[in-house]
C-alpha positions as CSV (number, residue, x, y, z in Angstrom):
1,M,199.0,-318.0,-122.7
2,A,196.3,-315.6,-121.6
3,E,196.5,-312.8,-119.0
4,F,193.9,-312.6,-116.2
5,L,193.4,-308.9,-115.7
6,M,192.2,-306.7,-112.8
7,P,188.5,-306.3,-113.9
8,S,186.5,-303.1,-114.1
9,L,183.7,-303.5,-111.6
10,G,181.9,-300.3,-112.5
11,A,182.4,-297.1,-114.4
12,D,183.7,-295.4,-111.3
13,M,186.4,-298.0,-110.5
14,E,190.0,-297.1,-111.4
15,A,192.0,-299.6,-109.2
16,G,191.5,-302.6,-106.9
17,T,193.4,-304.3,-104.1
18,L,194.0,-308.0,-104.4
19,V,192.9,-309.5,-101.1
20,E,193.7,-313.2,-101.8
21,W,194.0,-315.9,-104.4
22,L,191.5,-318.7,-104.1
23,V,193.5,-321.0,-106.4
24,K,197.1,-322.0,-106.6
25,P,199.6,-322.1,-109.5
26,G,198.9,-325.3,-111.4
27,A,195.2,-325.3,-110.7
28,L,192.8,-326.1,-113.6
29,V,190.2,-323.4,-114.0
30,K,187.2,-323.0,-116.2
31,R,185.0,-320.1,-117.2
32,G,183.0,-318.8,-114.2
33,D,185.3,-320.2,-111.5
34,I,186.0,-317.8,-108.6
35,V,189.8,-317.4,-108.4
36,A,190.4,-314.3,-106.3
37,V,188.9,-311.7,-104.0
38,V,189.4,-308.0,-104.8
39,E,188.7,-305.1,-102.5
40,T,187.0,-302.1,-104.0
41,Q,184.9,-299.2,-102.7
42,K,181.9,-301.5,-103.0
43,G,183.5,-304.1,-100.7
44,A,185.3,-307.4,-101.1
45,I,184.2,-309.0,-104.4
46,E,184.8,-312.5,-105.7
47,I,186.5,-312.4,-109.1
48,E,185.6,-315.0,-111.7
49,V,187.8,-316.1,-114.5
50,F,186.6,-316.1,-118.1
51,E,189.4,-318.2,-119.6
52,E,189.9,-321.9,-119.4
53,G,193.2,-323.5,-118.7
54,V,195.9,-323.9,-116.0
55,V,197.0,-321.1,-113.7
56,E,200.6,-320.7,-114.9
57,R,201.8,-318.1,-112.4
58,F,200.7,-315.1,-110.4
59,L,201.8,-311.6,-111.3
60,V,200.4,-309.7,-108.4
61,E,200.7,-310.6,-104.7
62,P,197.8,-310.2,-102.2
63,G,197.8,-306.8,-100.7
64,A,198.9,-304.9,-103.8
65,T,196.7,-302.2,-105.3
66,V,196.8,-302.1,-109.1
67,P,194.9,-300.2,-111.8
68,V,192.1,-301.8,-113.7
69,G,193.5,-303.8,-116.6
70,T,196.7,-304.8,-114.8
71,P,197.6,-308.5,-115.5
72,L,197.1,-310.4,-112.3
73,A,198.0,-313.9,-113.5
74,V,198.9,-315.9,-116.5
75,I,196.6,-318.7,-117.6
76,R,198.0,-321.4,-119.9
77,G,195.8,-323.4,-122.3
78,E,195.7,-327.1,-121.4
79,A,197.3,-328.0,-124.7
80,E,200.2,-325.5,-124.3
81,P,203.5,-326.6,-122.8
82,A,204.1,-325.6,-119.2
83,G,207.0,-323.5,-118.0
84,E,207.7,-321.6,-121.2
85,E,208.1,-318.1,-120.0
86,A,209.2,-316.0,-123.0
87,A,208.8,-312.7,-121.2
88,P,208.4,-313.3,-117.5
89,S,206.9,-310.4,-115.6
90,P,208.0,-309.6,-112.1
91,A,205.2,-310.1,-109.6
92,I,203.8,-306.9,-108.2
93,A,204.3,-307.1,-104.5
94,A,202.1,-305.4,-101.9
95,E,203.5,-302.2,-100.6
96,P,205.2,-302.8,-97.3
97,A,203.4,-301.3,-94.4
98,A,204.9,-298.1,-92.9
99,P,207.6,-299.0,-90.4
100,E,206.4,-299.0,-86.8
101,P,208.4,-296.8,-84.4
102,V,211.3,-298.8,-82.9
103,A,210.3,-300.1,-79.5
104,P,212.9,-301.4,-77.1
105,E,210.9,-304.5,-76.5
106,P,212.6,-307.9,-76.4
107,V,212.2,-309.9,-79.5
108,S,209.4,-312.4,-79.1
109,P,209.8,-315.9,-80.3
110,A,209.2,-316.3,-84.0
111,P,205.6,-317.4,-84.6
112,E,205.1,-320.9,-85.7
113,P,204.7,-321.2,-89.5
114,P,201.1,-321.5,-90.6
115,P,200.0,-325.1,-91.1
116,A,200.4,-326.4,-94.6
117,P,197.2,-326.7,-96.6
118,S,195.6,-330.1,-96.0
119,A,196.5,-332.5,-98.7
120,A,193.3,-334.3,-98.0
121,T,191.1,-331.4,-99.2
122,P,188.5,-333.2,-101.3
123,E,188.7,-331.4,-104.6
124,H,186.4,-333.9,-106.1
125,V,183.6,-333.0,-103.8
126,R,180.6,-331.4,-105.6
127,I,180.3,-328.0,-104.0
128,S,179.5,-324.5,-105.2
129,P,182.3,-322.0,-105.4
130,A,180.8,-319.8,-102.7
131,A,180.3,-322.7,-100.4
132,R,183.9,-323.9,-101.0
133,R,185.2,-320.5,-100.1
134,L,183.1,-320.2,-96.9
135,A,184.1,-323.7,-95.9
136,A,187.8,-322.7,-96.3
137,E,187.2,-319.5,-94.2
138,R,185.6,-321.6,-91.5
139,D,188.0,-324.4,-91.8
140,V,185.2,-326.9,-92.4
141,D,186.0,-330.5,-93.2
142,L,184.0,-331.1,-96.4
143,A,184.1,-334.8,-95.8
144,K,181.8,-334.3,-92.8
145,V,179.3,-332.2,-94.6
146,S,176.1,-333.6,-96.2
147,G,175.1,-331.6,-99.3
148,T,171.5,-330.8,-99.9
149,G,171.9,-329.7,-103.5
150,P,171.3,-331.7,-106.7
151,G,173.1,-335.0,-106.6
152,G,174.2,-334.3,-103.0
153,A,176.2,-331.1,-104.0
154,I,177.2,-329.0,-101.0
155,Q,175.5,-325.5,-101.2
156,L,176.2,-322.3,-99.4
157,A,173.3,-322.9,-97.0
158,D,174.9,-326.2,-95.9
159,I,178.0,-324.4,-94.8
160,E,176.2,-321.5,-93.3
161,S,174.1,-323.8,-91.2
162,L,177.2,-325.0,-89.4
163,A,178.6,-323.2,-86.5
164,A,179.5,-319.7,-87.3
165,P,183.0,-318.4,-86.6
166,T,183.7,-316.1,-83.8
167,P,183.1,-312.5,-84.6
168,A,186.8,-311.8,-84.2
169,S,187.6,-314.2,-87.1
170,R,185.2,-312.7,-89.5
171,P,186.4,-309.8,-91.6
172,A,184.2,-306.8,-92.0
173,P,182.5,-307.2,-95.4
174,F,182.2,-303.5,-96.1
175,D,184.0,-300.2,-95.5
176,F,180.9,-298.1,-95.3
177,T,182.8,-294.9,-95.5
178,Q,184.3,-296.0,-98.8
179,M,181.0,-297.3,-100.0
180,R,179.3,-294.0,-99.3
181,A,182.0,-292.2,-101.2
182,A,181.5,-294.6,-104.2
183,I,177.7,-294.1,-104.1
184,A,178.1,-290.3,-103.9
185,A,180.6,-290.3,-106.9
186,A,178.3,-292.4,-109.0
187,M,175.1,-290.5,-108.2
188,S,176.8,-287.2,-108.7
189,R,178.1,-288.3,-112.1
190,S,174.6,-289.5,-113.0
191,K,172.9,-286.2,-112.1
192,R,175.7,-284.3,-113.8
193,E,175.8,-286.2,-117.1
194,I,172.4,-288.0,-117.6
195,P,169.3,-285.9,-118.6
196,H,166.7,-287.9,-116.5
197,Y,163.0,-287.9,-117.2
198,Y,160.5,-289.6,-114.9
199,L,157.2,-291.3,-115.4
200,W,154.9,-293.3,-113.1
201,E,151.9,-295.6,-113.5
202,T,149.5,-297.2,-111.0
203,V,149.2,-300.9,-111.6
204,E,146.3,-303.1,-110.3
205,L,147.6,-306.3,-108.8
206,R,144.6,-308.4,-107.9
207,A,145.4,-311.1,-110.4
208,A,149.1,-311.1,-109.5
209,S,148.4,-311.3,-105.7
210,A,145.9,-314.1,-106.1
211,W,148.2,-316.1,-108.4
212,V,151.1,-315.8,-105.9
213,A,148.8,-316.8,-103.0
214,H,147.7,-319.9,-105.0
215,A,151.2,-320.8,-106.0
216,N,152.4,-320.6,-102.4
217,A,149.6,-322.5,-100.8
218,E,151.5,-325.9,-100.8
219,Q,155.0,-324.5,-100.6
220,P,157.3,-324.4,-97.6
221,P,158.3,-320.9,-96.5
222,D,161.8,-321.1,-98.1
223,K,160.2,-321.9,-101.5
224,R,157.5,-319.3,-101.6
225,L,157.3,-316.6,-104.2
226,L,157.2,-312.9,-103.4
227,L,155.5,-310.3,-105.6
228,G,159.0,-308.8,-106.0
229,A,159.9,-311.8,-108.2
230,L,157.0,-310.9,-110.5
231,F,158.1,-307.3,-110.6
232,V,161.6,-308.2,-111.6
233,K,160.5,-310.7,-114.2
234,A,158.0,-308.3,-115.7
235,T,160.6,-305.6,-116.0
236,A,163.1,-307.9,-117.7
237,V,160.5,-309.2,-120.2
238,A,159.4,-305.6,-121.0
239,A,163.0,-304.5,-121.3
240,R,163.5,-307.1,-124.0
241,A,160.6,-305.7,-125.9
242,Y,161.8,-302.1,-125.4
243,P,165.6,-302.5,-125.8
244,E,166.3,-298.7,-125.5
245,F,166.0,-299.2,-121.8
246,N,168.4,-302.1,-121.6
247,G,172.1,-301.3,-122.1
248,F,174.8,-298.8,-121.6
249,F,175.6,-295.2,-122.8
250,E,179.3,-295.0,-123.3
251,D,181.6,-292.9,-125.4
252,G,178.8,-290.8,-126.7
253,S,176.5,-293.5,-127.9
254,F,174.1,-296.2,-126.7
255,R,175.1,-299.8,-126.8
256,Q,172.0,-302.1,-126.5
257,S,172.5,-305.3,-124.6
258,A,171.3,-308.5,-126.2
259,A,170.8,-310.1,-122.7
260,V,168.8,-308.6,-119.9
261,H,170.7,-308.6,-116.6
262,V,168.5,-306.9,-114.0
263,G,170.5,-305.2,-111.2
264,L,168.6,-305.7,-108.0
265,A,169.0,-302.8,-105.6
266,I,169.7,-304.3,-102.1
267,A,170.0,-302.3,-98.9
268,L,172.9,-303.4,-96.7
269,R,172.6,-303.8,-93.0
270,G,174.4,-300.8,-91.4
271,G,173.7,-298.6,-94.4
272,G,174.8,-298.6,-98.0
273,L,173.5,-300.0,-101.2
274,A,174.5,-302.5,-103.9
275,A,172.7,-303.5,-107.1
276,P,174.4,-306.6,-108.5
277,A,172.9,-308.4,-111.5
278,I,170.8,-311.5,-111.9
279,H,172.0,-312.8,-115.2
280,D,169.6,-313.5,-118.0
281,T,166.7,-312.5,-115.9
282,A,164.1,-312.6,-118.7
283,D,164.9,-316.3,-119.4
284,L,164.4,-317.5,-115.8
285,D,161.2,-319.1,-114.6
286,L,159.8,-317.5,-111.5
287,D,160.9,-320.3,-109.1
288,T,164.5,-320.0,-110.3
289,L,164.4,-316.3,-110.2
290,M,163.1,-316.3,-106.6
291,A,165.9,-318.6,-105.6
292,R,168.5,-316.4,-107.3
293,M,167.1,-313.4,-105.6
294,R,167.3,-315.1,-102.1
295,D,170.8,-316.3,-102.8
296,L,171.9,-312.8,-104.1
297,V,170.5,-310.9,-101.2
298,G,172.1,-313.3,-98.7
299,R,175.5,-313.2,-100.3
300,V,175.5,-309.4,-100.8
301,R,174.6,-308.8,-97.1
302,A,177.3,-311.2,-96.1
303,G,179.8,-309.3,-98.3
304,R,180.2,-312.0,-100.9
305,F,179.3,-311.1,-104.4
306,R,181.0,-311.7,-107.7
307,S,182.7,-309.6,-110.3
308,S,180.3,-310.4,-113.1
309,E,177.3,-309.6,-110.9
310,V,178.8,-306.1,-110.2
311,A,180.1,-305.3,-113.7
312,D,177.2,-306.0,-116.1
313,P,173.7,-305.1,-114.8
314,T,171.9,-303.7,-117.9
315,I,168.9,-302.1,-116.0
316,T,168.1,-301.7,-112.3
317,V,165.0,-302.5,-110.3
318,S,164.5,-300.9,-106.9
319,S,161.7,-301.4,-104.4
320,L,161.2,-299.6,-101.1
321,G,157.7,-300.9,-100.8
322,E,158.3,-302.9,-97.6
323,R,159.6,-299.7,-96.0
324,G,156.2,-298.0,-96.3
325,V,156.9,-295.9,-99.4
326,E,154.3,-295.8,-102.1
327,A,156.6,-294.5,-104.9
328,L,160.2,-293.9,-105.5
329,F,162.0,-292.2,-108.3
330,G,165.5,-293.6,-108.8
331,V,168.8,-292.2,-109.9
332,I,170.2,-294.0,-112.9
333,Y,173.4,-295.9,-112.3
334,P,175.8,-295.0,-115.1
335,P,176.4,-296.2,-117.7
336,Q,173.0,-297.8,-117.5
337,V,170.1,-295.8,-119.0
338,A,167.1,-296.7,-116.9
339,I,165.9,-297.7,-113.4
340,V,162.4,-299.0,-112.5
341,G,161.0,-298.5,-109.0
342,F,158.1,-300.3,-107.3
343,G,156.2,-298.9,-104.3
344,K,154.5,-300.8,-101.6
345,V,151.2,-302.6,-102.4
346,V,148.2,-300.7,-101.0
347,E,144.4,-301.1,-101.3
348,R,142.7,-298.4,-103.3
349,P,139.2,-297.9,-104.8
350,W,139.3,-299.2,-108.4
351,V,136.7,-299.1,-111.1
352,V,136.0,-302.4,-112.8
353,D,133.1,-302.9,-115.2
354,G,131.5,-299.7,-114.0
355,A,131.6,-300.7,-110.3
356,I,134.0,-299.5,-107.6
357,G,135.7,-302.0,-105.4
358,P,138.9,-302.3,-103.4
359,R,141.9,-303.5,-105.3
360,P,145.6,-304.0,-104.4
361,V,147.7,-301.6,-106.4
362,A,151.3,-300.4,-106.6
363,T,153.0,-297.4,-108.2
364,V,155.6,-298.3,-110.8
365,T,158.1,-295.5,-111.8
366,L,160.6,-295.1,-114.5
367,A,163.7,-292.9,-114.5
368,A,165.2,-293.0,-118.0
369,D,168.0,-291.3,-120.0
370,H,166.7,-288.7,-122.5
371,R,169.8,-289.2,-124.6
372,V,168.5,-292.7,-125.5
373,S,164.7,-292.6,-125.2
374,D,161.8,-290.3,-124.7
375,G,158.6,-290.1,-122.7
376,H,156.4,-291.8,-125.3
377,R,158.5,-294.9,-125.4
378,G,158.9,-294.8,-121.6
379,A,155.1,-294.7,-121.2
380,L,154.8,-297.8,-123.5
381,F,157.5,-299.5,-121.5
382,L,155.7,-298.9,-118.2
383,A,152.4,-299.9,-119.7
384,E,154.0,-303.2,-120.8
385,I,155.2,-303.9,-117.3
386,G,151.6,-303.3,-116.1
387,R,150.2,-305.5,-118.8
388,L,152.5,-308.4,-118.0
389,L,151.6,-308.2,-114.3
390,Q,147.9,-308.9,-115.3
391,H,149.0,-312.3,-116.6
392,P,151.3,-313.7,-114.0
393,E,150.9,-317.2,-115.2
394,A,152.7,-316.3,-118.4
395,L,155.7,-314.8,-116.7
C-alpha cells in the first residue's frame, strides 16, 4: 500500500484544501492521472498521482484543509489483496461550517438527492484528463463528442468548443486577494534571501524572424509559431549547457536539475501571475513546444493547471514584450536560481560587415543567484541564448 500525500506546490505552501476527488475508491490509476483538485493561494490546481494501482480508500474528505504531506488516500498495488486494512486511518472530515443564526422559518422540504453518477459514462473513451474533467463539469455526454486528437481522442478544445455553462455554474478560478498575498510572500522572501545580480544583452533577430515567417507561411493560424517559442527553447538549451542556472537552492546548497523544466510566466486576466512548468523543454521540437505553450496559457487562464506544473519549474522565462516594454529584470522565484526576461522586438540601427542597416533586436536579461553563479558565467549563459537564436533551424 502507498499513501497519496498532499503535495507541496511551492516553497511557500504549508497547507491545501481538498476541493474534490476526481476518482472513486476502486478506480485504477496510473502515473500522471489527475485524481483530485486542491485549492491553494495560487488557485485550484489539479493534482496528479505518481503511483500506479487501485484507489483503496480516501483519508481526507473534500472541504478539509490539511498540511503538506498529509496522507489523502491509500493506493493499493494491483497485485496486493484488497480490503486488508492493518491500520485504518480515520478520514479527515471538512470542518463544519459555522452555525447560522436560528431563524424561525418553516422547514423547507428536503432537497432531492443528487442524481447518481451515470453508469453509462464511457470510461473507455480516449480523452485527455483535462477534457474529461471539463466534460464532467459541463455534464457533457462524451458519446456525442467527436474527438479531433490522434486516433479520434477527445481533447480539451473539443469540449471547450461546446456550449459554455452559464456564468453562475462556473466557479471562480482564482482568489486574487490570496494570489497577491502569495506573490508578495514569495517575492519578499526572494529579495530577502537571494543575492540577485543582473545582466542584459541585445540580441539581433533577423535570422529568427525570417525563419519564423517562412515556417508560418503555409500554416493555419492555430499552428503558427511565435518568436516566444524560440526564446523559451533557446533558454532551455542554454540552461542545459550552463547547469548552474537550472535547479534549486535549498537547505544551504544548490541542487542541479538533470531536466530543464522552464516555468512560463503567464499574466492572468484580472491580475495576478503564475509560472507553471513546461516539462523537458529542451527536448521538445518547436511545434510541440508551441502547442504546449498554447495549451498551458489557456488552461492557466481558465484556472486549470496541474500540481507537477506548479511544483517543479527549474528556471523561469518572462516576457512583457507585447506590452511595449523593451527590457525587464525579473525577481527570482525561490528556490529557483535564475529568471530570464525578453523585451519586445524593435528595429534598431545595426552594423553588419561595416555597414549600418535596420535590424530587429530584443533585449534579453538575466537575474541570477550570486550564491550559485557569478557575472562571468551569467554573461556566457546570455551569450549562448543569443548565439542559439542566430540558428533557429537548429533549435
